[in-house]
VOPAGU-2260 file (C-alpha; in pm, 1 decimal, decimal comma):
REM VOPAGU-2260
SITE   aa  ch    i         X         Y         Z
SITE  UNK   A    0   -5021,8    2215,0   -4258,5
SITE  UNK   A    1   -5312,2    2284,2   -4044,0
SITE  UNK   A    2   -5533,0    2346,7   -4334,4
SITE  UNK   A    3   -5349,0    2678,0   -4441,1
SITE  UNK   A    4   -5366,1    2749,6   -4796,5
SITE  UNK   A    5   -5214,2    2971,0   -4932,0
SITE  UNK   A    6   -4894,5    3008,1   -4710,3
SITE  UNK   A    7   -4707,2    3330,0   -4734,9
SITE  UNK   A    8   -4346,6    3325,6   -4623,4
SITE  UNK   A    9   -4257,6    3670,4   -4468,7
SITE  UNK   A   10   -3903,5    3739,3   -4331,1
SITE  UNK   A   11   -3775,8    3403,0   -4477,3
SITE  UNK   A   12   -3507,1    3546,2   -4695,7
SITE  UNK   A   13   -3242,2    3288,6   -4582,8
SITE  UNK   A   14   -2976,2    3548,9   -4642,5
SITE  UNK   A   15   -2835,1    3879,1   -4504,7
SITE  UNK   A   16   -2703,2    4180,2   -4738,6
SITE  UNK   A   17   -2422,2    4240,7   -4492,4
SITE  UNK   A   18   -2279,4    3985,6   -4223,0
SITE  UNK   A   19   -2037,9    3992,3   -3974,2
SITE  UNK   A   20   -1670,4    3863,8   -4061,1
SITE  UNK   A   21   -1703,6    3505,3   -3965,6
SITE  UNK   A   22   -1632,9    3152,7   -4097,4
SITE  UNK   A   23   -1984,3    3049,9   -4101,9
SITE  UNK   A   24   -2088,4    3318,2   -4361,7
SITE  UNK   A   25   -2080,6    3214,4   -4724,5
SITE  UNK   A   26   -2088,5    3468,1   -5012,5
SITE  UNK   A   27   -2402,5    3349,8   -5220,4
SITE  UNK   A   28   -2364,0    3606,6   -5481,9
SITE  UNK   A   29   -2234,6    3970,4   -5511,2
SITE  UNK   A   30   -2504,4    4113,2   -5290,9
SITE  UNK   A   31   -2611,1    3838,9   -5056,1
SITE  UNK   A   32   -2431,3    3632,5   -4781,6
SITE  UNK   A   33   -2590,0    3308,2   -4625,2
SITE  UNK   A   34   -2497,4    3044,2   -4371,6
SITE  UNK   A   35   -2501,8    2653,8   -4405,7
SITE  UNK   A   36   -2803,6    2631,7   -4182,8
SITE  UNK   A   37   -2998,6    2901,2   -4401,5
SITE  UNK   A   38   -2932,4    2706,3   -4725,3
SITE  UNK   A   39   -3056,2    2396,3   -4557,6
SITE  UNK   A   40   -3370,2    2561,0   -4443,8
SITE  UNK   A   41   -3414,8    2697,5   -4803,9
SITE  UNK   A   42   -3365,2    2353,2   -4940,3
SITE  UNK   A   43   -3621,8    2201,8   -4678,6
SITE  UNK   A   44   -3884,4    2461,6   -4763,4
SITE  UNK   A   45   -3837,3    2408,7   -5150,7
SITE  UNK   A   46   -3883,3    2020,4   -5092,3
SITE  UNK   A   47   -4182,8    2075,4   -4877,2
SITE  UNK   A   48   -4336,2    2295,4   -5145,9
SITE  UNK   A   49   -4245,6    2027,6   -5408,5
SITE  UNK   A   50   -4404,3    1741,5   -5189,5
SITE  UNK   A   51   -4724,8    1938,5   -5154,1
SITE  UNK   A   52   -4816,8    2077,6   -5490,4
SITE  UNK   A   53   -5157,3    2139,0   -5373,6
SITE  UNK   A   54   -5046,3    2407,7   -5133,8
SITE  UNK   A   55   -4993,9    2756,4   -5286,3
SITE  UNK   A   56   -4675,4    2890,2   -5119,6
SITE  UNK   A   57   -4551,5    3250,7   -5181,2
SITE  UNK   A   58   -4204,3    3366,7   -5073,0
SITE  UNK   A   59   -4269,3    3748,7   -4995,5
SITE  UNK   A   60   -3901,5    3828,4   -4963,7
SITE  UNK   A   61   -3788,6    4024,1   -5288,0
SITE  UNK   A   62   -3416,7    4032,6   -5172,5
SITE  UNK   A   63   -3363,1    3681,8   -5022,0
SITE  UNK   A   64   -3233,3    3370,7   -5178,4
SITE  UNK   A   65   -3464,1    3223,6   -5446,9
SITE  UNK   A   66   -3595,7    2904,9   -5351,0
SITE  UNK   A   67   -3524,1    2605,1   -5582,6
SITE  UNK   A   68   -3816,3    2457,7   -5783,9
């Protein structure tokens, strides 16, 4: 990824603590809501990290969705 290592994900929480009432928002757990495209982005990011084990990738969001893997 352009020679960047490590990579720090800032603001990539893939969720929202309070979301407007809308069909597109999904309850992820008791304190977070997300959307289908946020979930797909989180899955893509996790797959990218898995496919590039040489990269150090840090998710700096303490309150966001946990990235699988």
